N, C-alpha and C positions, 0 to 999 in steps of 0.2 A: 562241659563235662559229658563224656560218653556214658552209655549205660553200664552199670556194674556187670562184671563177668560172673555168671552163676556157676558155682562149682559142679552142679549136676551135669553140665555140658563138657566138663573136663574129662580127659582120659590119658592113658599111656599106651603107645603102640610101638611095635617094631615094624617099621615101614608102614604098611597099611593094616597090619594084623593087630587087633585089639588084644592086649594082655588082660586076661579075664580076672574078675573078682577083686579088682583094686578099688580103693575108695579114697586114697589120699596120695598126693605127691608134693614134694617141695624141691625147689631149684634155688641154689645159692651161687651167686656170681660175686667174686671178691677180687680185690687188687691188693697184692702185697705192699707193705709200707717199707720204704728204705729211709733209714735215719741218716740225714746228712748234716746233723748238728756237729759243731766243732767246739774246742775249748773256747770259752768266752761267750758262747751263744746263750742269750737269756731265754729265748723262746726256742723250743724244738723246731727243727726243720725236717720235713718229710716229703719225699718224692714218691710218685706212684711207681710200683714195680710190676712184676709179672701178674697177669690176670689168670684166674682159674675158676673152674666151676665144679660143684658137687651137687648131687641130688639124692633124694630118698623116695622110694615108693613103698606103699603099705596097703595091705588088704587081707583078704581071706586066703589062706594057703590052698593052692589047687594044683597038685602034681599031675592031674589029668589034663591040664592046659599045656599040651605038648609043644605048641607053637608059640607059647608065651612064657609062663612062669618056669616050666621045666627046661625050656631052651635057655633061659637066662641063668637058671641054676647050673646047668651044664657048662655054659660059657664062663661062669664064675670059677668053677672047679678047674676048668681047662686053661684059664687065664686068657680067654679069647676076647679080642676087642670087638665091641658092638658099634657099628657105624650107622645104624638106621633107627636109633631111638628117637621117639617123638613125644614131647610133653605137650599135649593139647590143652590150651587154656579155654577153648570153646570148640565148636564144630569145625572151624576152618583154620584158626591160627595155632601154631605150635612152635616150641623151641626145639632145635635139633643141632647136632654137631654140624659145623659149616664145612662140609666136604667139598664145596666149590672153591672157597678161599684156601683151604688146606686139605688136600686129598688124603692125608693121614689122620684127619680128625675123627674122633669117635669117643668111646667111653668103655670103662671096665667096671664090672661088678666087684666092689671091694669088700663087701660084707653081706652075709645072708643070715637072717635070724628067723627061726620058726619057733613059735611058742603056742602052747595050748593051756587051757584051763578047764577044769571039770564043769564049770558053769558057763562055758562059752564055746567058741569054735576056734579051730586052728588059725593062727594069724601068721603073716609073713611080712618081713621088712627087708628091703634090699637097699644097700648103700651103693651109690654110683659115683665114680670119680671121672671127671672129664679129661680127655686127651686132645688138647687143641681147642680151637675157638668154637663157641656155640652162638647161634643167632636165632632171632624170631622170624619165622616164615609166615 
């Protein structure tokens, strides 16, 4: 067994630019299920279908981060595809759209939530939907 990956070494970047003030990300990779059961089937039969991925990033809201959070916010409003997102699991390894296998691969920001509380700081959550393949680099 290898060493556990420490979350403090994780990050989210656009290419090599760190998106500031984030503290959490999650990446979900799923395969659709295709039901191929027929009349008379006792046990259900399922085949793997299309693969897809989604992600969420969370942290402190920072509109002054013009090359990170503000850029992503503007991309969401404009519906611009992001092709250089990188979900770092440590200092070197990261998940990113596979633009080598699919030159159209990327991601879109599908949701943006900014919330505040009188007893806290402004927080941001961005939902990301993948467009094409993602791979570990």
